[in-house]
ROPADREN-825205 format. One line per field, with one value per residue (C-alpha): x, y, z; residue in one letter; residue number from 1. Coordinates in pm, 1 decimal. Layout:
xx (X/...)
yy (Y/...)
zz (Z/...)
r (a/...)
k (NUM/...)
//
This chain:
xx (-1294.8/-1495.3/-1712.6/-1491.9/-1478.1/-1223.6/-1434.7/-1721.6/-1489.2/-1302.3/-1633.9/-1830.2/-1468.7/-1501.1/-1835.2/-1792.7/-1496.9/-1565.0/-1622.8/-1330.1/-1161.4/-1363.8/-1273.5/-972.5/-940.5/-1158.8/-954.7/-660.6/-684.3/-755.8/-435.5/-270.2/-364.4/-355.1/8.3/122.0/-29.0/141.4/457.6/437.9/282.1/610.9/846.9/733.0/735.7/1101.9/1197.3/1126.1/1241.5/1574.1/1893.0/1937.9/2269.6/2509.9/2547.5/2874.4/3095.2/3347.9/3752.5/3883.1/3937.9/4159.7/4284.6/4487.5/4695.2/4796.5/5138.9/4974.5/5101.9/4798.9/4689.1/4483.7/4335.9/4191.5/3893.4/3910.2/4023.0/4359.8/4495.1/4782.3/5030.1/4880.4/4961.7/4685.8/4817.6/4659.4/4934.0/4933.3/5079.0/5417.0/5710.7/5847.9/6195.3/6279.0/6185.9/6421.2/6232.0/6080.3/6284.6/6000.0/6202.9/6162.0/6536.7)
yy (6527.9/6733.7/6425.2/6116.0/5944.0/5702.1/5403.5/5417.2/5303.8/5085.9/4938.1/4935.6/4758.8/4514.5/4476.8/4397.2/4175.9/3798.4/3549.0/3396.3/3752.1/3839.6/3555.4/3624.8/3964.7/3878.1/3623.2/3852.3/4040.4/3770.4/3529.0/3852.8/3904.3/3541.5/3543.0/3844.7/3743.8/3359.1/3541.6/3717.8/3464.8/3213.6/3546.9/3596.4/3188.2/3182.8/3482.4/3360.2/2976.1/3110.4/3091.8/3473.9/3403.6/3072.5/2857.6/2719.6/2964.8/3207.7/3050.0/3223.4/3578.4/3699.2/4069.0/4267.1/4582.2/4875.5/4759.2/4493.7/4157.8/3964.5/3835.1/3542.7/3563.0/3239.9/3331.7/2963.5/2864.6/2763.5/2407.6/2366.3/2263.1/2388.9/2703.2/2942.8/2962.8/2853.4/2661.2/2655.0/2378.5/2305.9/2386.9/2009.1/2108.5/1719.4/1903.9/2145.9/2503.1/2580.9/2807.7/3109.5/3331.6/3215.7/3153.5)
zz (-8975.1/-8649.4/-8660.0/-8654.7/-8333.9/-8308.8/-8034.5/-8325.2/-8578.8/-8404.4/-8293.4/-8595.3/-8794.3/-8525.9/-8548.9/-8948.1/-8877.3/-8878.7/-8567.8/-8555.4/-8532.2/-8330.6/-8063.0/-8064.3/-8006.8/-7716.5/-7586.5/-7544.2/-7309.4/-7067.4/-7162.9/-7164.2/-6793.7/-6706.7/-6844.1/-6636.3/-6330.7/-6365.6/-6406.4/-6152.9/-5932.9/-6002.1/-5920.5/-5603.9/-5516.3/-5659.6/-5525.7/-5124.4/-5205.8/-5301.7/-5012.2/-4955.7/-4737.0/-4866.2/-4643.5/-4421.4/-4307.2/-4384.6/-4394.8/-4599.8/-4771.6/-5007.1/-4987.1/-5193.3/-5058.2/-5211.0/-5326.5/-5495.0/-5283.1/-5245.3/-4864.0/-4758.1/-4466.1/-4251.4/-4022.1/-3812.7/-3530.6/-3576.9/-3430.2/-3207.5/-3484.9/-3821.7/-4037.3/-4049.7/-4394.0/-4696.0/-4886.6/-5222.3/-5433.4/-5286.1/-5598.5/-5681.6/-5680.6/-5957.4/-6225.7/-6369.6/-6399.9/-6765.6/-7001.4/-6940.3/-7200.2/-7595.7/-7766.1)
r (m/n/d/y/n/f/w/a/h/l/l/d/t/f/q/a/s/p/d/l/i/k/a/i/w/l/l/i/p/p/v/f/v/l/g/l/l/a/l/t/l/r/f/r/i/d/s/k/l/a/d/k/a/p/d/g/e/l/v/y/s/v/h/r/d/k/q/n/r/v/h/i/i/s/h/t/k/q/l/e/g/s/s/p/l/l/l/l/d/p/v/r/t/d/q/a/e/p/d/l/i/d/k)
k (1/2/3/4/5/6/7/8/9/10/11/12/13/14/15/16/17/18/19/20/21/22/23/24/25/26/27/28/29/30/31/32/33/34/35/36/37/38/39/40/41/42/43/44/45/46/47/48/49/50/51/52/53/54/55/56/57/58/59/60/61/62/63/64/65/66/67/68/69/70/71/72/73/74/75/76/77/78/79/80/81/82/83/84/85/86/87/88/89/90/91/92/93/94/95/96/97/98/99/100/101/102/103)
//
Protein backbone atom coordinates (compact mmCIF):
# COMPACT_ATOMS: atom_id res chain seq x y z
CA UNK A 1 0.00 0.00 0.00
CA UNK A 2 3.01 2.34 0.05
CA UNK A 3 2.69 3.08 -3.66
CA UNK A 4 -0.99 4.21 -3.40
CA UNK A 5 -1.55 7.85 -4.39
CA UNK A 6 -4.92 9.37 -3.55
CA UNK A 7 -4.70 12.15 -6.17
CA UNK A 8 -3.72 9.74 -8.96
CA UNK A 9 -6.66 7.51 -8.03
CA UNK A 10 -9.04 10.50 -7.94
CA UNK A 11 -7.89 11.82 -11.34
CA UNK A 12 -8.11 8.32 -12.83
CA UNK A 13 -11.67 7.98 -11.53
CA UNK A 14 -12.52 11.43 -12.90
CA UNK A 15 -11.15 10.56 -16.35
CA UNK A 16 -13.10 7.30 -16.40
CA UNK A 17 -16.42 8.95 -15.50
CA UNK A 18 -19.00 9.97 -18.17
CA UNK A 19 -18.87 13.48 -19.67
CA UNK A 20 -22.03 14.60 -17.85
CA UNK A 21 -20.52 13.73 -14.47
CA UNK A 22 -17.30 15.55 -15.44
CA UNK A 23 -19.30 18.65 -16.34
CA UNK A 24 -21.20 18.53 -13.05
CA UNK A 25 -17.97 18.18 -11.06
CA UNK A 26 -16.44 21.09 -12.92
CA UNK A 27 -19.48 23.31 -12.26
CA UNK A 28 -19.89 22.56 -8.55
CA UNK A 29 -16.92 24.59 -7.15
CA UNK A 30 -17.61 27.85 -9.04
CA UNK A 31 -21.34 27.66 -8.30
CA UNK A 32 -20.58 27.12 -4.61
CA UNK A 33 -18.19 30.09 -4.51
CA UNK A 34 -20.67 32.35 -6.35
CA UNK A 35 -23.49 31.32 -4.00
CA UNK A 36 -21.34 31.99 -0.95
CA UNK A 37 -20.35 35.37 -2.38
CA UNK A 38 -23.99 36.27 -3.08
CA UNK A 39 -25.04 35.33 0.47
CA UNK A 40 -22.20 37.34 1.97
CA UNK A 41 -22.99 40.43 -0.12
CA UNK A 42 -26.72 40.19 0.66
CA UNK A 43 -25.95 39.94 4.38
CA UNK A 44 -23.64 42.95 4.28
CA UNK A 45 -26.13 45.07 2.31
CA UNK A 46 -29.07 44.12 4.55
CA UNK A 47 -27.09 44.74 7.73
CA UNK A 48 -26.18 48.25 6.53
CA UNK A 49 -29.78 49.01 5.60
CA UNK A 50 -31.21 47.76 8.89
CA UNK A 51 -32.03 50.39 11.46
CA UNK A 52 -29.66 50.12 14.37
CA UNK A 53 -31.76 52.27 16.70
CA UNK A 54 -35.53 52.66 16.78
CA UNK A 55 -37.00 55.92 15.57
CA UNK A 56 -38.68 58.17 18.09
CA UNK A 57 -38.08 58.86 21.73
CA UNK A 58 -38.42 57.05 25.02
CA UNK A 59 -41.73 58.07 26.58
CA UNK A 60 -42.29 55.62 29.43
CA UNK A 61 -40.24 52.92 31.09
CA UNK A 62 -41.37 50.20 33.46
CA UNK A 63 -39.35 49.30 36.54
CA UNK A 64 -39.97 46.48 39.04
CA UNK A 65 -38.47 46.96 42.49
CA UNK A 66 -37.40 44.38 45.09
CA UNK A 67 -40.88 44.29 46.64
CA UNK A 68 -42.26 43.23 43.23
CA UNK A 69 -44.01 46.58 42.72
CA UNK A 70 -44.19 47.94 39.21
CA UNK A 71 -43.36 51.62 38.61
CA UNK A 72 -44.13 53.36 35.33
CA UNK A 73 -41.80 56.30 34.84
CA UNK A 74 -42.49 59.13 32.39
CA UNK A 75 -39.54 60.54 30.45
CA UNK A 76 -41.38 63.41 28.78
CA UNK A 77 -41.93 66.92 30.06
CA UNK A 78 -45.48 67.16 31.35
CA UNK A 79 -47.85 70.01 30.60
CA UNK A 80 -49.37 71.84 33.53
CA UNK A 81 -52.43 70.09 34.81
CA UNK A 82 -51.61 66.76 33.21
CA UNK A 83 -50.70 63.75 35.23
CA UNK A 84 -47.26 62.18 34.77
CA UNK A 85 -48.77 58.78 35.45
CA UNK A 86 -49.85 56.39 32.76
CA UNK A 87 -53.46 55.67 33.59
CA UNK A 88 -54.60 52.16 32.95
CA UNK A 89 -58.16 51.16 32.09
CA UNK A 90 -60.44 52.79 34.65
CA UNK A 91 -62.33 50.54 37.02
CA UNK A 92 -65.97 50.37 36.05
CA UNK A 93 -68.20 50.84 39.06
CA UNK A 94 -71.49 50.29 37.27
CA UNK A 95 -70.89 46.53 37.04
CA UNK A 96 -70.67 44.10 39.94
CA UNK A 97 -67.29 42.49 40.42
CA UNK A 98 -67.17 38.90 39.15
CA UNK A 99 -66.82 36.07 41.61
CA UNK A 100 -63.17 35.02 41.67
CA UNK A 101 -63.69 31.93 43.81
CA UNK A 102 -65.49 28.96 42.33
CA UNK A 103 -68.30 27.75 44.52
